[in-house]
LODOVEX-752733 format. One record per atom (N, C-alpha, C, CB): residue in one letter; x, y, z. Coordinates in steps of 0.05 Angstrom, whole numbers, plus 32768, in hexadecimal, padded with zeros to 4 digits. Glycine has a CB too. Example, Ala and Ser with C-alpha at 12.3 -4.5 7.8 and 13.67 -1.06 7.14 Angstrom:
A81087F8E809C;A80F67FA6809C;A81087FBE809C;A80E27FA780B5;S81017FD3808E;S81117FEB808F;S81028001809D;S811A7FF48072;
This chain:
M7CA07CF28080;M7C9E7D098070;M7CA47D228081;M7C837D0B8063;K7C967D238098;K7C9C7D3A80AA;K7CB97D3C80B2;K7C8B7D3880C2;R7CC47D2480B7;R7CE07D2480C0;R7CF37D2F80A9;R7CE87D0680C9;S7CEE7D288090;S7CFF7D30807A;S7CFB7D4E8076;S7CF87D208060;L7CE37D59807A;L7CDD7D758077;L7CEC7D85808D;L7CBF7D7A8078;S7CEA7D7B80A5;S7CF87D8780BC;S7D167D8980B8;S7CF37D7880D6;I7D217D7280AF;I7D407D7280AA;I7D467D868094;I7D4B7D5480A1;A7D357D888080;A7D3B7D9A806A;A7D3A7DB68074;A7D277D978055;L7D257DBD8083;L7D247DD8808F;L7D3A7DE080A1;L7D0A7DDB809E;I7D427DCC80B2;I7D597DD280C3;I7D737DD780B4;I7D5D7DBD80D6;G7D767DC6809F;G7D8E7DC9808E;G7D8E7DE3807E;G7D907DB18079;A7D767DEC8074;A7D737E068068;A7D7A7E1D807A;A7D587E0A805D;A7D707E1B8092;A7D747E3080A8;A7D927E3380AD;A7D647E2780C4;I7DA07E1C80B1;I7DBD7E1C80B5;I7DCB7E29809E;I7DC67E0080BA;L7DC57E1F8086;L7DD27E2A806E;L7DCE7E48806B;L7DC77E1C8055;F7DB57E528071;F7DAF7E6D806D;F7DBF7E7D8082;F7D927E72806F;S7DC07E74809B;S7DCF7E8480B0;S7DEC7E8380A9;S7DCA7E7980CD;A7DF77E6F809E;A7E157E6F8097;A7E197E838081;A7E1F7E51808E;C7E087E84806D;C7E0B7E978058;C7E097EB2805F;C7DFA7E928043;Q7DF77EB88072;Q7DF17ED3807D;Q7E0A7EDD808C;Q7DD87ED28090;S7E167ECC809C;S7E2D7ED480AC;S7E457EDA8099;S7E357EBF80C0;A7E487ECB8084;A7E5E7ECF8070;A7E597EEA8063;A7E5F7EB8805B;K7E407EF0805C;K7E3C7F09804D;K7E437F218061;K7E1E7F0B8043;T7E3C7F1E8078;T7E427F35808C;T7E607F37808E;T7E357F2F80AA;T7E6F7F238090;T7E8C7F248093;T7E997F31807A;T7E977F078098;D7E907F288061;D7E9A7F338049;D7E957F508047;D7E8E7F248031;A7E7D7F58804E;A7E747F75804B;A7E847F858060;A7E557F788050;G7E8A7F7B8077;G7E9B7F8A808A;G7EB67F8E8080;G7E9D7F7D80A4;A7EC17F7A8072;A7EDE7F7C8068;A7EDF7F908052;A7EE97F60805D;E7ECB7F958042;E7ECC7FA7802D;E7ECB7FC48035;E7EB67FA1801A;N7EBD7FC8804E;N7EBB7FE28059;N7ED17FE9806C;N7EA17FE58066;T7EE77FDA806E;T7EFC7FE08080;T7F0A7FFA8078;T7F117FC88081;T7F0C800C808A;T7F1980258087;T7F368021808E;T7F0C803A8098;P7F498027807C;P7F6680218083;P7F6F80358098;P7F798023806A;D7F82802B80A9;D7F8E803C80BD;D7FA5804B80B1;D7F97802A80D5;T7F9F806380A6;T7FB280708097;T7FC9807D80A9;T7FA480868086;S7FC3807D80C3;S7FD7808980D5;S7FF0807780D5;S7FCC808E80F2;S7FEE805E80CE;S8005804C80CD;S8018805380B8;S7FFD803080CA;I8011806280A3;I80248068808D;I802480868087;I801B80588073;T80128095808E;T801080B38087;T801E80C3809E;T7FF180BD8083;G802780DA8095;G803480ED80A8;G805080E380B1;G802280F280C0;R805A80CE80A5;R807580C580AD;R808680C58094;R807580A880BA;K80A080CB8097;K80B280CA8080;K80BE80AF8080;K80C880E18082;W80BC80A28068;W80C680878064;W80DF80878051;W80AF80768058;R80F5807C805B;R810E807A804C;R810F8061803A;R8125807A805E;L811280668020;L8112804E800E;L812B803D8014;L811280577FEE;T812880238018;T813D8011801E;T81417FFB8009;T813780048039;E812C7FF57FFB;E812D7FDE7FE8;E811A7FE47FD1;E81267FC27FF6;L81257FDD7FB8;L81137FDF7FA0;L81177FC47F91;L811B7FFA7F8C;Y80FF7FB77F8A;Y81017F9D7F7D;Y81147F897F8A;Y81097FA27F61;G81157F8A7FA3;G81247F767FB2;G81437F7D7FB5;G81217F5B7FA4;K814A7F937FA9;K81667F9B7FAA;K81697FB47FBF;K81707FA37F8D;P817D7FB47FCF;P81827FCA7FE2;P81877FE57FD5;P819A7FC37FF4;V817D7FF97FE1;V818280147FD8;V819580237FEB;V816880237FD4;A81A780327FE1;A81BB80417FF0;A81AD80548001;A81CF80507FDE;A81B9805A8019;A81AC806F802B;A81AC8089801F;A81B980718045;T81BE8091800C;T81BD80A87FFF;T81C480A47FE2;T81CD80BC800D;I81B680B37FD1;I81BB80B27FB4;I81BF80CF7FAA;I81A380A37FA5;N81D580D47F9F;N81DB80EF7F96;N81DA81037FAD;N81C780F67F80;G81E080F87FC5;G81E281087FDD;G81C6810D7FEA;G81F081237FD6;K81B381007FE1;K819781047FEB;K818C80E97FF6;K818481107FD5;M817C80E9800C;M817080D18014;M815680CB8004;M816A80D28032;P815380B47FF9;P813B80AC7FEB;P812580A77FFF;P814080927FDA;F810D80B27FFA;F80F780B1800E;F80DC80B68001;F80FA80C78025;I80C780B08012;I80AB80B8800A;I809E80C28024;I809A809E7FFD;L808E80D68020;L807E80E18037;L806080E2802D;L808881008040;L804F80D4803B;L803280D38033;L802480E58047;L802580B58035;Q801680FA803D;Q8009810C804D;Q7FEB8106804F;Q800E81268044;D7FE281028066;D7FC680FA806B;D7FB181118065;D7FC380F08088;T7FB88129806C;T7FA78140806B;T7F9C8145804E;T7FB581588075;N7FAC8141803A;N7FA48146801E;N7FA98131800C;N7FB2815D8013;S7FB081188017;S7FB681008006;S7FCA81067FF0;S7F9C80F57FF9;R7FDE81147FF7;R7FF4811A7FE4;R800E810D7FEE;R7FF881387FE1;Y802181077FDB;Y803A80FB7FE3;Y8051810D7FD8;Y803D80DD7FD8;S8066810C7FE7;S807E81187FDC;S809581037FDE;S808581347FEB;A80A781037FCB;A80BB80ED7FCB;A80D480F77FBC;A80AF80D37FBE;S80EA80E97FC1;S810380ED7FB2;S811180D27FB0;S811781027FBF;A811C80CC7F9B;A812D80B37F98;A814980BB7F94;A812480A27F81;G815280D47F9D;G816D80DB7F9C;G817380F17F88;G817D80C37F95;C815F80FA7F78;C8165810F7F65;C814D81227F64;C816B81047F49;N8139811C7F57;N8123812E7F54;N810D812A7F6B;N8116812A7F38;G80FF81407F70;G80EA813F7F83;G80D181357F73;G80E5815C7F91;L80C381227F80;L80AB81167F73;L8092811C7F84;L80AE80F77F6F;G807B811D7F78;G806381227F89;G804A811B7F79;G806281407F93;G803581187F87;G801C81137F7B;G8007810C7F91;G801F80FD7F68;S7FF380FE7F89;S7FDE80F67F9C;S7FDE80D87F9F;S7FC381007F93;F7FD180CF7FB4;F7FCD80B37FBA;F7FB180AE7FC5;F7FE280A97FCE;T7FA780967FC0;T7F8D808E7FCB;T7F9080757FDA;T7F78808B7FB5;L7F8580757FF2;L7F85805E8004;L7F6980538004;L7F8F80668023;S7F6680378004;S7F4D802B8007;S7F5080138019;S7F4180247FEC;G7F3B8005801E;G7F3C7FEF8031;G7F517FDA802A;G7F227FE28034;N7F577FCC8041;N7F6A7FB5803E;N7F867FBC8033;N7F5E7FA1802C;G7F907FD4803B;G7FAC7FDB8033;G7FAE7FE18016;G7FBF7FC68039;R7F9A7FE98009;R7F9B7FEF7FEC;R7FA5800E7FE9;R7F7E7FEB7FDE;I7FB680137FD6;I7FC0802D7FD1;I7FC580307FB3;I7FDA80337FE0;K7FC080487FAB;K7FC4804F7F8E;K7FD2806B7F8C;K7FA780507F7F;F7FE8806D7F7D;F7FF580867F79;F7FEF80937F5E;F801180837F7C;S7FEE80AD7F5E;S7FEC80BD7F46;S800280D07F45;S7FD180CB7F44;Q801380CF7F31;Q802980E17F2F;Q801F80FE7F28;Q803E80D67F19;G802A81127F36;G8022812D7F30;G803B813C7F26;G8016813B7F4A;M804B81447F38;M806281547F2D;M807C81467F32;M806381717F3A;S809081507F23;S80AB81467F26;S80BE815C7F1B;S80AE812A7F17;T80D481607F2A;T80E881727F21;T80F581637F09;T80FC817B7F38;M810581717EF9;M811081647EE2;M812F81677EE0;M810381707EC9;M813C81637EF6;M815A81647EF6;M8165814B7EED;M8165816B7F13;A817D814D7EE1;A818B81367ED9;A81A281317EEE;A819681397EBC;C81A481197EF8;C81B881127F0C;C81C880FA7F02;C81AB810C7F28;E81DE80F57F11;E81EF80DE7F08;E81E080C57F0B;E820A80DC7F18;N81D480BF7F21;N81C780A57F27;N81AA80A77F24;N81CF809C7F43;M819E80A17F0E;M818280A37F0A;M817380897F0C;M817E80AF7EF0;E818280727F0E;E817680577F0E;E816180547F23;E818B80427F12;V8167805B7F3C;V815580567F52;V813C80687F4F;V8162805A7F6D;E813E80807F44;E812880917F3F;E811580867F2A;E813080AB7F37;T8121807B7F15;T8111806F7F00;T810180567F0B;T812480677EE9;E810F80477F19;E8101802F7F25;E80ED80367F3A;E8114801C7F32;F80F3804A7F49;F80DF80547F5E;F80C5805E7F52;F80EA806B7F6F;K80C8806E7F3B;K80B080777F2D;K809E805E7F23;K80B9808A7F15;K80AD804A7F1A;K809E80317F11;K809080257F28;K80B1801B7F03;V809C80247F40;V809080197F57;V807680287F5E;V80A3801B7F6E;L807780427F5C;L805F80517F64;L8048804C7F50;L806680717F65;E804F80477F37;E803A80417F23;E802E80267F26;E804380437F07;Q803E80127F30;Q80367FF77F32;Q80297FF07F4E;Q804F7FE57F2D;T80307FFD7F62;T80257FF87F7D;T80077FF97F7F;T8031800C7F90;D7FFD7FE47F8A;D7FDF7FE37F8F;D7FD87FDD7FAC;D7FD27FCF7F7D;N7FED7FD67FBC;N7FE67FD27FD9;N7FFF7FD67FEA;N7FD97FB57FDE;Y7FFD7FD98004;Y80127FDD8015;Y80107FCB802D;Y80127FF9801D;T80267FC6803B;T80267FB88054;T80387FC78068;T802E7F9B8050;V80327FC78081;V80447FD28095;V804B7FBC80AA;V80367FEB80A2;N80647FB980AF;N806E7FA780C2;N80807FB580D5;N807B7F9080B5;G80787FBD80EC;G80897FCD80FE;G808F7FE880F1;G80A37FBD8104;N80A97FEE80ED;N80B2800880E0;N80B8800380C3;N80CB801380EF;T80AE7FED80B7;T80B37FE7809A;T809A7FEA808A;T80BD7FCB8097;L809A7FF98076;L80847FFD8063;L808C7FF08049;L807E801D805F;S807A7FE0803F;S807F7FD38024;S806A7FDC8010;S807F7FB38026;F80727FE17FF8;F805E7FE57FE1;F805F7FCC7FD1;F80657FFE7FCF;N80477FC37FCB;N80447FA97FBE;N80327FAB7FA6;N803A7F957FD1;K80337F977F94;K80207F947F7F;K80157F777F82;K802E7F997F62;A7FFC7F767F85;A7FEC7F5D7F8A;A7FFA7F4F7FA1;A7FEA7F4B7F6F;R80007F357F9D;R800C7F267FB2;R80287F1E7FAC;R7FFB7F0D7FB8;M80357F2E7F9B;M80527F297F94;M80637F347FA9;M80597F357F78;A807C7F2E7FA6;A80917F387FB9;A808F7F567FB8;A80AC7F2F7FB1;P80977F637FD0;P80967F827FD0;P80A57F8F7FB9;P80A17F8D7FEB;L80987FA47FAF;L80A67FB37F9A;L80BA7FC57FA6;L80927FC47F88;A80B57FD07FBE;A80C57FE37FCC;A80C17FE07FEB;A80BD80007FC4;R80D77FE57FFA;R80D47FE58017;R80E17FFF8021;R80E17FCD8024;F80D580078037;F80DE80218045;F80E0801C8062;F80CB80398040;Q80F1802C806E;Q80F3802C808C;Q80EC80478095;Q810F80258095;E80DD804A80AC;E80D6806480B5;E80EF807380BD;E80C3806480CC;D80F1808D80B3;D8107809F80B9;D810080AE80D1;D810D80B380A2;K810E80A880E7;K810980B48102;K811580D08104;K811580A28118;N812580D980F1;N813280F380F2;N8122810A80ED;N814680F480E2;
């Protein structure tokens, strides 16, 4: 009887310590502060939308996005109108965009701009790989890819 009780107590202690370390790990992951310096303060040139390449210039303008860390605002262009608004970063590479302003010019090639606006509405996370920034939705293929503009 004593032996059964001892085995049960040892088993309970092992189980309790395993659950406790898992809780600590999970809580630490939730409180992760994103390293915003990896994407903010840098101008990112749009290179791909929904898996299709984007021209270096559209209507004579480079399509880009600039995320400003100081006020959590973004400015962008997809070759015609200026776009802007705010963004929110949270743990584990999560990002959410809110559209604010947009100029209202009509240009010849508006397809990329229309698709780019959709990307900003759908994006819920980002990844950075070297000088490449990707906007993603869940675990699907990237919605958009950008290269850091060194100019």
